[in-house]
C-alpha positions, -999 to +999 in steps of 0.1 A: +000+000+000+030+024+006+056+019-022+091+027-013+103+048-042+129+075-042+144+095-071+182+099-072+179+137-076+148+158-074+142+181-104+139+219-098+104+232-102+095+237-139+122+214-152+114+187-178+134+155-180+143+129-206+160+106-181+152+099-144+167+073-121+149+060-091+153+034-064+123+010-059+123-013-029+105-046-035+092-070-009+106-100-029+131-106-057+119-103-093+135-108-127+146-074-139+134-079-175+100-091-163+098-062-139+106-036-166+080-051-189+053-050-161+061-014-153+061-003-189+026-018-195+013+005-168+030+037-179+013+063-201+023+066-237+056+084-240+071+072-207+093+041-207+115+023-183+147+016-203+167-003-177+163-021-144+192-031-123+190-051-091+209-038-061+217-066-037+211-060+000+241-043+016+254-029-017+257+009-019+231+027-039+242+046-070+252+082-065+247+110-090+279+122-106+268+146-133+236+159-148+233+175-183+207+202-191+196+220-223+183+255-215+163+275-240+162+312-236+136+338-248+151+369-263+183+369-242+215+382-256+243+358-247+275+377-246+306+357-255+326+378-231+304+366-202+310+330-210+347+336-216+350+354-182+333+323-165+355+298-184+387+316-175+379+321-139+394+300-111+364+308-088+330+322-098+308+330-068+270+331-072+248+344-045+221+320-034+192+332-012+175+307+010+153+307+041+185+306+062+200+336+045+224+344+017+253+320+006+280+325-019+285+293-039+314+287-063+297+278-097+330+270-112+334+239-090+299+227-101+300+233-138+318+204-156+310+217-191+290+246-207+285+256-243+262+278-263+247+255-290+224+280-307+216+317-303+189+307-277+202+274-263+228+265-238+239+230-227+254+227-192+268+197-173+267+200-135+287+178-111+276+171-076+297+177-045+291+178-008+275+210+003+251+235-012+242+232-049+230+257-075+201+252-099+208+254-136+188+286-138+208+302-110+241+294-128+229+307-162+216+339-146+250+343-127+271+337-158+250+358-182+236+387-161+206+405-174+180+430-162+151+406-169+167+373-157+135+359-144+117+362-177+143+349-202+145+312-194+117+294-211+126+258-209+150+237-188+153+201-200+174+175-182+188+154-211+211+130-193+224+119-159+255+099-151+258+078-120+289+065-100 
């Protein structure tokens, strides 16, 4: 009656995803191919479980190493010098405001790769470390400052995640 399901990493609000990883605890062992087929029969069209891996008791669960996003902007001017400034920096602080106050977080240590793939699209790969994280939107707004930062991001799509 109460399934034990947990996603590896929760998506920020408003973020779409092409790939999610979750842990599902079963009360008894099941063949992974059969389990995948059973789940897929119950999912709505367009959603599909592509892989199932059994994690034996006592084995460590997979940890998220890196997540890749494609971000589409609306009418934003992406200045090459802003990206160059970020790429050449050793440390790139971005101010994050939470309920507990303001924190300066080094975006450079989180961003594994970033590129402008079209005039309105950016791809970014974020690594995960201990401590506070930044959302993709916060990083893009920090690297490419704009007066209308809240209105310019139209779509954030998680395209891939890599596990350890």
